[in-house]
Biopython code that builds the backbone (N, CA, C, O; Angstrom):
import numpy as np
from Bio.PDB.StructureBuilder import StructureBuilder

atoms = [
    (1, "MET", "N", (0.833, -1.163, 0.000)),
    (1, "MET", "CA", (0.000, 0.000, 0.000)),
    (1, "MET", "C", (0.892, 1.246, 0.000)),
    (1, "MET", "O", (1.860, 1.320, 0.758)),
    (2, "THR", "N", (0.576, 2.187, -0.821)),
    (2, "THR", "CA", (1.374, 3.402, -0.903)),
    (2, "THR", "C", (1.031, 4.353, 0.241)),
    (2, "THR", "O", (-0.098, 4.353, 0.730)),
    (3, "PRO", "N", (2.010, 5.170, 0.674)),
    (3, "PRO", "CA", (1.734, 6.100, 1.772)),
    (3, "PRO", "C", (0.742, 7.175, 1.351)),
    (3, "PRO", "O", (0.784, 7.650, 0.216)),
    (4, "ASN", "N", (-0.150, 7.560, 2.260)),
    (4, "ASN", "CA", (-1.191, 8.532, 1.946)),
    (4, "ASN", "C", (-1.064, 9.846, 2.701)),
    (4, "ASN", "O", (-1.420, 10.895, 2.164)),
    (5, "ILE", "N", (-0.570, 9.816, 3.923)),
    (5, "ILE", "CA", (-0.507, 11.017, 4.752)),
    (5, "ILE", "C", (0.833, 11.047, 5.487)),
    (5, "ILE", "O", (1.309, 10.021, 5.972)),
    (6, "ALA", "N", (1.433, 12.233, 5.563)),
    (6, "ALA", "CA", (2.634, 12.441, 6.373)),
    (6, "ALA", "C", (2.294, 13.451, 7.463)),
    (6, "ALA", "O", (1.701, 14.494, 7.188)),
    (7, "MET", "N", (2.664, 13.144, 8.678)),
    (7, "MET", "CA", (2.448, 14.058, 9.804)),
    (7, "MET", "C", (3.806, 14.564, 10.260)),
    (7, "MET", "O", (4.696, 13.772, 10.571)),
    (8, "ILE", "N", (3.967, 15.875, 10.300)),
    (8, "ILE", "CA", (5.220, 16.499, 10.710)),
    (8, "ILE", "C", (4.943, 17.320, 11.961)),
    (8, "ILE", "O", (4.023, 18.138, 11.989)),
    (9, "HIS", "N", (5.740, 17.097, 12.988)),
    (9, "HIS", "CA", (5.578, 17.815, 14.257)),
    (9, "HIS", "C", (6.937, 18.420, 14.621)),
    (9, "HIS", "O", (7.926, 17.701, 14.765)),
    (10, "VAL", "N", (6.975, 19.736, 14.768)),
    (10, "VAL", "CA", (8.188, 20.455, 15.146)),
    (10, "VAL", "C", (7.967, 21.031, 16.539)),
    (10, "VAL", "O", (7.005, 21.765, 16.767)),
    (11, "GLU", "N", (8.866, 20.694, 17.479)),
    (11, "GLU", "CA", (8.761, 21.180, 18.854)),
    (11, "GLU", "C", (9.995, 22.014, 19.181)),
    (11, "GLU", "O", (11.119, 21.644, 18.841)),
    (12, "ASN", "N", (9.766, 23.144, 19.846)),
    (12, "ASN", "CA", (10.836, 24.023, 20.267)),
    (12, "ASN", "C", (10.476, 24.509, 21.669)),
    (12, "ASN", "O", (9.317, 24.851, 21.904)),
    (13, "PRO", "N", (11.424, 24.553, 22.611)),
    (13, "PRO", "CA", (11.078, 24.984, 23.969)),
    (13, "PRO", "C", (10.730, 26.476, 24.063)),
    (13, "PRO", "O", (10.135, 26.894, 25.056)),
    (14, "HIS", "N", (11.075, 27.275, 23.078)),
    (14, "HIS", "CA", (10.851, 28.716, 23.141)),
    (14, "HIS", "C", (9.528, 29.159, 22.538)),
    (14, "HIS", "O", (9.063, 30.256, 22.848)),
    (15, "TRP", "N", (8.909, 28.360, 21.698)),
    (15, "TRP", "CA", (7.630, 28.708, 21.094)),
    (15, "TRP", "C", (6.812, 27.453, 20.902)),
    (15, "TRP", "O", (7.311, 26.330, 20.979)),
    (16, "ARG", "N", (5.553, 27.681, 20.653)),
    (16, "ARG", "CA", (4.617, 26.566, 20.494)),
    (16, "ARG", "C", (4.977, 25.738, 19.262)),
    (16, "ARG", "O", (5.388, 26.289, 18.240)),
    (17, "GLY", "N", (4.825, 24.443, 19.355)),
    (17, "GLY", "CA", (5.172, 23.557, 18.258)),
    (17, "GLY", "C", (4.211, 23.666, 17.083)),
    (17, "GLY", "O", (3.113, 24.209, 17.201)),
    (18, "ILE", "N", (4.643, 23.145, 15.970)),
    (18, "ILE", "CA", (3.846, 23.150, 14.738)),
    (18, "ILE", "C", (3.527, 21.704, 14.374)),
    (18, "ILE", "O", (4.397, 20.834, 14.419)),
    (19, "ARG", "N", (2.289, 21.463, 14.018)),
    (19, "ARG", "CA", (1.876, 20.151, 13.511)),
    (19, "ARG", "C", (1.308, 20.334, 12.111)),
    (19, "ARG", "O", (0.399, 21.136, 11.899)),
    (20, "LEU", "N", (1.847, 19.588, 11.165)),
    (20, "LEU", "CA", (1.376, 19.638, 9.778)),
    (20, "LEU", "C", (0.937, 18.252, 9.329)),
    (20, "LEU", "O", (1.602, 17.252, 9.599)),
    (21, "TRP", "N", (-0.181, 18.216, 8.650)),
    (21, "TRP", "CA", (-0.645, 16.992, 8.011)),
    (21, "TRP", "C", (-0.516, 17.214, 6.512)),
    (21, "TRP", "O", (-1.169, 18.100, 5.961)),
    (22, "LEU", "N", (0.312, 16.427, 5.849)),
    (22, "LEU", "CA", (0.518, 16.573, 4.417)),
    (22, "LEU", "C", (-0.146, 15.408, 3.681)),
    (22, "LEU", "O", (0.225, 14.254, 3.895)),
    (23, "PRO", "N", (-1.113, 15.695, 2.825)),
    (23, "PRO", "CA", (-1.765, 14.619, 2.067)),
    (23, "PRO", "C", (-0.891, 14.166, 0.903)),
    (23, "PRO", "O", (-0.820, 14.841, -0.124)),
    (24, "LEU", "N", (-0.234, 13.033, 1.061)),
    (24, "LEU", "CA", (0.664, 12.527, 0.022)),
    (24, "LEU", "C", (-0.090, 11.980, -1.184)),
    (24, "LEU", "O", (0.474, 11.879, -2.273)),
    (25, "PHE", "N", (-1.366, 11.627, -0.999)),
    (25, "PHE", "CA", (-2.125, 11.098, -2.125)),
    (25, "PHE", "C", (-2.323, 12.155, -3.213)),
    (25, "PHE", "O", (-2.585, 11.806, -4.364)),
    (26, "LEU", "N", (-2.202, 13.437, -2.868)),
    (26, "LEU", "CA", (-2.304, 14.482, -3.889)),
    (26, "LEU", "C", (-1.093, 14.501, -4.822)),
    (26, "LEU", "O", (-1.157, 15.069, -5.912)),
    (27, "LEU", "N", (0.006, 13.883, -4.395)),
    (27, "LEU", "CA", (1.181, 13.794, -5.263)),
    (27, "LEU", "C", (0.975, 12.811, -6.414)),
    (27, "LEU", "O", (1.728, 12.825, -7.388)),
    (28, "TRP", "N", (-0.050, 11.954, -6.302)),
    (28, "TRP", "CA", (-0.309, 11.002, -7.371)),
    (28, "TRP", "C", (-0.838, 11.685, -8.624)),
    (28, "TRP", "O", (-0.655, 11.167, -9.725)),
    (29, "ILE", "N", (-1.488, 12.836, -8.482)),
    (29, "ILE", "CA", (-2.030, 13.544, -9.643)),
    (29, "ILE", "C", (-0.915, 13.967, -10.595)),
    (29, "ILE", "O", (-0.981, 13.624, -11.776)),
    (30, "PRO", "N", (0.127, 14.709, -10.132)),
    (30, "PRO", "CA", (1.209, 15.034, -11.067)),
    (30, "PRO", "C", (2.004, 13.803, -11.489)),
    (30, "PRO", "O", (2.532, 13.757, -12.601)),
    (31, "ALA", "N", (2.093, 12.802, -10.606)),
    (31, "ALA", "CA", (2.831, 11.590, -10.973)),
    (31, "ALA", "C", (2.161, 10.882, -12.146)),
    (31, "ALA", "O", (2.844, 10.385, -13.041)),
    (32, "VAL", "N", (0.844, 10.834, -12.148)),
    (32, "VAL", "CA", (0.124, 10.198, -13.257)),
    (32, "VAL", "C", (0.263, 11.029, -14.530)),
    (32, "VAL", "O", (0.403, 10.478, -15.622)),
    (33, "LEU", "N", (0.224, 12.344, -14.392)),
    (33, "LEU", "CA", (0.356, 13.207, -15.567)),
    (33, "LEU", "C", (1.747, 13.113, -16.203)),
    (33, "LEU", "O", (1.880, 13.122, -17.427)),
    (34, "PHE", "N", (2.770, 13.024, -15.367)),
    (34, "PHE", "CA", (4.136, 12.967, -15.883)),
    (34, "PHE", "C", (4.653, 11.546, -16.071)),
    (34, "PHE", "O", (5.815, 11.364, -16.434)),
    (35, "SER", "N", (3.831, 10.548, -15.836)),
    (35, "SER", "CA", (4.278, 9.160, -15.909)),
    (35, "SER", "C", (4.847, 8.750, -17.272)),
    (35, "SER", "O", (5.810, 7.985, -17.297)),
    (36, "PRO", "N", (4.304, 9.217, -18.413)),
    (36, "PRO", "CA", (4.955, 8.831, -19.675)),
    (36, "PRO", "C", (6.385, 9.362, -19.785)),
    (36, "PRO", "O", (7.263, 8.675, -20.307)),
    (37, "PHE", "N", (6.617, 10.566, -19.302)),
    (37, "PHE", "CA", (7.967, 11.131, -19.358)),
    (37, "PHE", "C", (8.900, 10.425, -18.376)),
    (37, "PHE", "O", (10.054, 10.143, -18.698)),
    (38, "ILE", "N", (8.395, 10.144, -17.184)),
    (38, "ILE", "CA", (9.196, 9.424, -16.195)),
    (38, "ILE", "C", (9.535, 8.030, -16.706)),
    (38, "ILE", "O", (10.668, 7.569, -16.566)),
    (39, "PHE", "N", (8.554, 7.362, -17.297)),
    (39, "PHE", "CA", (8.746, 6.027, -17.868)),
    (39, "PHE", "C", (9.831, 6.058, -18.949)),
    (39, "PHE", "O", (10.701, 5.187, -18.982)),
    (40, "LEU", "N", (9.779, 7.049, -19.824)),
    (40, "LEU", "CA", (10.756, 7.173, -20.908)),
    (40, "LEU", "C", (12.152, 7.470, -20.371)),
    (40, "LEU", "O", (13.130, 6.901, -20.856)),
    (41, "ILE", "N", (12.262, 8.344, -19.388)),
    (41, "ILE", "CA", (13.571, 8.675, -18.814)),
    (41, "ILE", "C", (14.182, 7.460, -18.121)),
    (41, "ILE", "O", (15.371, 7.186, -18.281)),
    (42, "VAL", "N", (13.376, 6.738, -17.357)),
    (42, "VAL", "CA", (13.876, 5.537, -16.687)),
    (42, "VAL", "C", (14.304, 4.492, -17.714)),
    (42, "VAL", "O", (15.318, 3.820, -17.525)),
    (43, "LEU", "N", (13.542, 4.349, -18.799)),
    (43, "LEU", "CA", (13.892, 3.394, -19.851)),
    (43, "LEU", "C", (15.221, 3.764, -20.497)),
    (43, "LEU", "O", (16.059, 2.889, -20.714)),
    (44, "ILE", "N", (15.427, 5.024, -20.804)),
    (44, "ILE", "CA", (16.681, 5.467, -21.435)),
    (44, "ILE", "C", (17.866, 5.250, -20.493)),
    (44, "ILE", "O", (18.919, 4.778, -20.921)),
    (45, "VAL", "N", (17.698, 5.591, -19.222)),
    (45, "VAL", "CA", (18.783, 5.389, -18.258)),
    (45, "VAL", "C", (19.103, 3.911, -18.105)),
    (45, "VAL", "O", (20.273, 3.537, -18.020)),
    (46, "CYS", "N", (18.084, 3.069, -18.068)),
    (46, "CYS", "CA", (18.308, 1.621, -17.939)),
    (46, "CYS", "C", (19.014, 1.052, -19.157)),
    (46, "CYS", "O", (19.881, 0.188, -19.029)),
    (47, "LEU", "N", (18.649, 1.533, -20.340)),
    (47, "LEU", "CA", (19.300, 1.043, -21.551)),
    (47, "LEU", "C", (20.751, 1.496, -21.636)),
    (47, "LEU", "O", (21.614, 0.725, -22.056)),
    (48, "THR", "N", (21.032, 2.729, -21.245)),
    (48, "THR", "CA", (22.406, 3.216, -21.322)),
    (48, "THR", "C", (23.302, 2.603, -20.250)),
    (48, "THR", "O", (24.493, 2.404, -20.485)),
    (49, "CYS", "N", (22.751, 2.304, -19.085)),
    (49, "CYS", "CA", (23.541, 1.716, -17.997)),
    (49, "CYS", "C", (23.456, 0.196, -17.959)),
    (49, "CYS", "O", (24.082, -0.441, -17.112)),
    (50, "ARG", "N", (22.693, -0.379, -18.863)),
    (50, "ARG", "CA", (22.503, -1.842, -18.950)),
    (50, "ARG", "C", (21.976, -2.423, -17.637)),
    (50, "ARG", "O", (22.527, -3.378, -17.091)),
    (51, "ILE", "N", (20.903, -1.819, -17.155)),
    (51, "ILE", "CA", (20.218, -2.277, -15.944)),
    (51, "ILE", "C", (18.877, -2.858, -16.373)),
    (51, "ILE", "O", (18.218, -2.276, -17.235)),
    (52, "PRO", "N", (18.447, -3.987, -15.804)),
    (52, "PRO", "CA", (17.136, -4.543, -16.166)),
    (52, "PRO", "C", (16.005, -3.559, -15.841)),
    (52, "PRO", "O", (15.857, -3.119, -14.700)),
    (53, "PHE", "N", (15.218, -3.226, -16.857)),
    (53, "PHE", "CA", (14.184, -2.198, -16.720)),
    (53, "PHE", "C", (13.109, -2.591, -15.722)),
    (53, "PHE", "O", (12.778, -1.800, -14.840)),
    (54, "TRP", "N", (12.553, -3.797, -15.838)),
    (54, "TRP", "CA", (11.447, -4.190, -14.966)),
    (54, "TRP", "C", (11.894, -4.376, -13.525)),
    (54, "TRP", "O", (11.104, -4.179, -12.601)),
    (55, "ARG", "N", (13.152, -4.753, -13.323)),
    (55, "ARG", "CA", (13.668, -4.826, -11.959)),
    (55, "ARG", "C", (13.771, -3.441, -11.343)),
    (55, "ARG", "O", (13.522, -3.267, -10.150)),
    (56, "THR", "N", (14.137, -2.452, -12.157)),
    (56, "THR", "CA", (14.228, -1.072, -11.681)),
    (56, "THR", "C", (12.848, -0.555, -11.295)),
    (56, "THR", "O", (12.689, 0.069, -10.246)),
    (57, "ILE", "N", (11.852, -0.810, -12.135)),
    (57, "ILE", "CA", (10.483, -0.392, -11.820)),
    (57, "ILE", "C", (10.011, -1.079, -10.544)),
    (57, "ILE", "O", (9.389, -0.444, -9.693)),
    (58, "ALA", "N", (10.299, -2.370, -10.404)),
    (58, "ALA", "CA", (9.896, -3.109, -9.202)),
    (58, "ALA", "C", (10.592, -2.555, -7.958)),
    (58, "ALA", "O", (9.979, -2.477, -6.894)),
    (59, "ALA", "N", (11.863, -2.171, -8.080)),
    (59, "ALA", "CA", (12.591, -1.617, -6.936)),
    (59, "ALA", "C", (12.001, -0.278, -6.506)),
    (59, "ALA", "O", (11.852, -0.029, -5.310)),
    (60, "PHE", "N", (11.662, 0.592, -7.466)),
    (60, "PHE", "CA", (11.051, 1.874, -7.123)),
    (60, "PHE", "C", (9.676, 1.677, -6.490)),
    (60, "PHE", "O", (9.330, 2.370, -5.534)),
    (61, "TRP", "N", (8.904, 0.754, -7.008)),
    (61, "TRP", "CA", (7.575, 0.493, -6.451)),
    (61, "TRP", "C", (7.688, -0.066, -5.023)),
    (61, "TRP", "O", (6.929, 0.330, -4.139)),
    (62, "THR", "N", (8.628, -0.977, -4.803)),
    (62, "THR", "CA", (8.836, -1.549, -3.480)),
    (62, "THR", "C", (9.284, -0.471, -2.490)),
    (62, "THR", "O", (8.826, -0.439, -1.348)),
    (63, "LEU", "N", (10.166, 0.394, -2.930)),
    (63, "LEU", "CA", (10.628, 1.484, -2.076)),
    (63, "LEU", "C", (9.480, 2.419, -1.703)),
    (63, "LEU", "O", (9.343, 2.800, -0.541)),
    (64, "GLY", "N", (8.669, 2.783, -2.665)),
    (64, "GLY", "CA", (7.529, 3.664, -2.398)),
    (64, "GLY", "C", (6.512, 3.038, -1.465)),
    (64, "GLY", "O", (5.982, 3.707, -0.578)),
    (65, "CYS", "N", (6.238, 1.765, -1.660)),
    (65, "CYS", "CA", (5.254, 1.090, -0.805)),
    (65, "CYS", "C", (5.786, 0.829, 0.600)),
    (65, "CYS", "O", (5.006, 0.740, 1.548)),
    (66, "SER", "N", (7.092, 0.706, 0.742)),
    (66, "SER", "CA", (7.644, 0.415, 2.065)),
    (66, "SER", "C", (7.767, 1.665, 2.936)),
    (66, "SER", "O", (8.134, 1.551, 4.106)),
    (67, "LEU", "N", (7.477, 2.835, 2.413)),
    (67, "LEU", "CA", (7.539, 4.057, 3.211)),
    (67, "LEU", "C", (6.431, 4.128, 4.256)),
    (67, "LEU", "O", (6.580, 4.829, 5.257)),
    (68, "SER", "N", (5.335, 3.427, 4.049)),
    (68, "SER", "CA", (4.254, 3.429, 5.049)),
    (68, "SER", "C", (4.766, 2.875, 6.364)),
    (68, "SER", "O", (5.435, 1.843, 6.399)),
    (69, "GLY", "N", (4.447, 3.566, 7.435)),
    (69, "GLY", "CA", (4.892, 3.135, 8.748)),
    (69, "GLY", "C", (6.228, 3.715, 9.159)),
    (69, "GLY", "O", (6.732, 3.384, 10.232)),
    (70, "THR", "N", (6.821, 4.575, 8.337)),
    (70, "THR", "CA", (8.099, 5.185, 8.687)),
    (70, "THR", "C", (7.880, 6.199, 9.804)),
    (70, "THR", "O", (6.958, 7.014, 9.752)),
    (71, "ASP", "N", (8.728, 6.137, 10.797)),
    (71, "ASP", "CA", (8.650, 7.035, 11.944)),
    (71, "ASP", "C", (10.059, 7.573, 12.190)),
    (71, "ASP", "O", (10.940, 6.834, 12.629)),
    (72, "LEU", "N", (10.272, 8.858, 11.908)),
    (72, "LEU", "CA", (11.583, 9.480, 12.021)),
    (72, "LEU", "C", (11.542, 10.526, 13.126)),
    (72, "LEU", "O", (10.684, 11.409, 13.123)),
    (73, "ARG", "N", (12.477, 10.423, 14.076)),
    (73, "ARG", "CA", (12.535, 11.374, 15.186)),
    (73, "ARG", "C", (13.956, 11.913, 15.289)),
    (73, "ARG", "O", (14.914, 11.145, 15.377)),
    (74, "VAL", "N", (14.087, 13.242, 15.277)),
    (74, "VAL", "CA", (15.380, 13.900, 15.381)),
    (74, "VAL", "C", (15.324, 14.882, 16.546)),
    (74, "VAL", "O", (14.403, 15.695, 16.633)),
    (75, "CYS", "N", (16.312, 14.807, 17.443)),
    (75, "CYS", "CA", (16.397, 15.721, 18.585)),
    (75, "CYS", "C", (17.770, 16.381, 18.570)),
    (75, "CYS", "O", (18.790, 15.707, 18.424)),
    (76, "ALA", "N", (17.790, 17.708, 18.721)),
    (76, "ALA", "CA", (19.045, 18.440, 18.780)),
    (76, "ALA", "C", (18.820, 19.742, 19.532)),
    (76, "ALA", "O", (17.926, 20.516, 19.189)),
    (77, "GLU", "N", (19.629, 19.983, 20.557)),
    (77, "GLU", "CA", (19.613, 21.228, 21.321)),
    (77, "GLU", "C", (18.219, 21.606, 21.828)),
    (77, "GLU", "O", (17.833, 22.773, 21.752)),
    (78, "GLY", "N", (17.479, 20.659, 22.330)),
    (78, "GLY", "CA", (16.158, 20.935, 22.874)),
    (78, "GLY", "C", (15.046, 21.022, 21.844)),
    (78, "GLY", "O", (13.883, 21.183, 22.214)),
    (79, "LYS", "N", (15.365, 20.922, 20.594)),
    (79, "LYS", "CA", (14.357, 20.968, 19.531)),
    (79, "LYS", "C", (14.114, 19.554, 19.029)),
    (79, "LYS", "O", (15.034, 18.739, 18.952)),
    (80, "ARG", "N", (12.876, 19.280, 18.695)),
    (80, "ARG", "CA", (12.510, 17.948, 18.200)),
    (80, "ARG", "C", (11.713, 18.062, 16.912)),
    (80, "ARG", "O", (10.860, 18.938, 16.767)),
    (81, "VAL", "N", (12.004, 17.168, 15.982)),
    (81, "VAL", "CA", (11.243, 17.064, 14.747)),
    (81, "VAL", "C", (10.829, 15.610, 14.599)),
    (81, "VAL", "O", (11.665, 14.709, 14.668)),
    (82, "THR", "N", (9.548, 15.384, 14.399)),
    (82, "THR", "CA", (9.011, 14.039, 14.211)),
    (82, "THR", "C", (8.281, 13.991, 12.872)),
    (82, "THR", "O", (7.444, 14.844, 12.577)),
    (83, "VAL", "N", (8.611, 12.980, 12.063)),
    (83, "VAL", "CA", (7.937, 12.763, 10.781)),
    (83, "VAL", "C", (7.393, 11.348, 10.794)),
    (83, "VAL", "O", (8.140, 10.385, 10.969)),
    (84, "ARG", "N", (6.086, 11.229, 10.608)),
    (84, "ARG", "CA", (5.426, 9.927, 10.527)),
    (84, "ARG", "C", (4.714, 9.828, 9.197)),
    (84, "ARG", "O", (3.979, 10.738, 8.814)),
    (85, "ILE", "N", (4.921, 8.742, 8.495)),
    (85, "ILE", "CA", (4.257, 8.508, 7.221)),
    (85, "ILE", "C", (3.269, 7.378, 7.404)),
    (85, "ILE", "O", (3.649, 6.274, 7.794)),
    (86, "LEU", "N", (2.004, 7.644, 7.127)),
    (86, "LEU", "CA", (0.946, 6.643, 7.306)),
    (86, "LEU", "C", (0.501, 6.112, 5.964)),
    (86, "LEU", "O", (-0.384, 5.259, 5.900)),
]
sb = StructureBuilder()
sb.init_structure("model")
sb.init_model(0)
sb.init_chain("A")
sb.init_seg("    ")
for serial, (resi, resn, name, xyz) in enumerate(atoms, 1):
    if name == "N":
        sb.init_residue(resn, " ", resi, " ")
    sb.init_atom(name, np.array(xyz, "f"), 0.0, 1.0, " ", f" {name:<3s}", serial, name[0])
structure = sb.get_structure()
């Protein structure tokens, strides 16, 4: 399943934190529109580098689908940033 929503939370001890909900499913609209160009560019790169084309497509699809459930937390100098991809 592809990721649909990213939640970003920024915390700082000096001011109130920020919470953002980013709808990742809206990125599919430009991806579908530009898919013929992306497909052609990937095909040309695979042919010039002698990489199996369908394996490359499968690797990109697997990478995109495995982003669901990612939970990234960074803390530095009292500030915290949390990114969760659902």
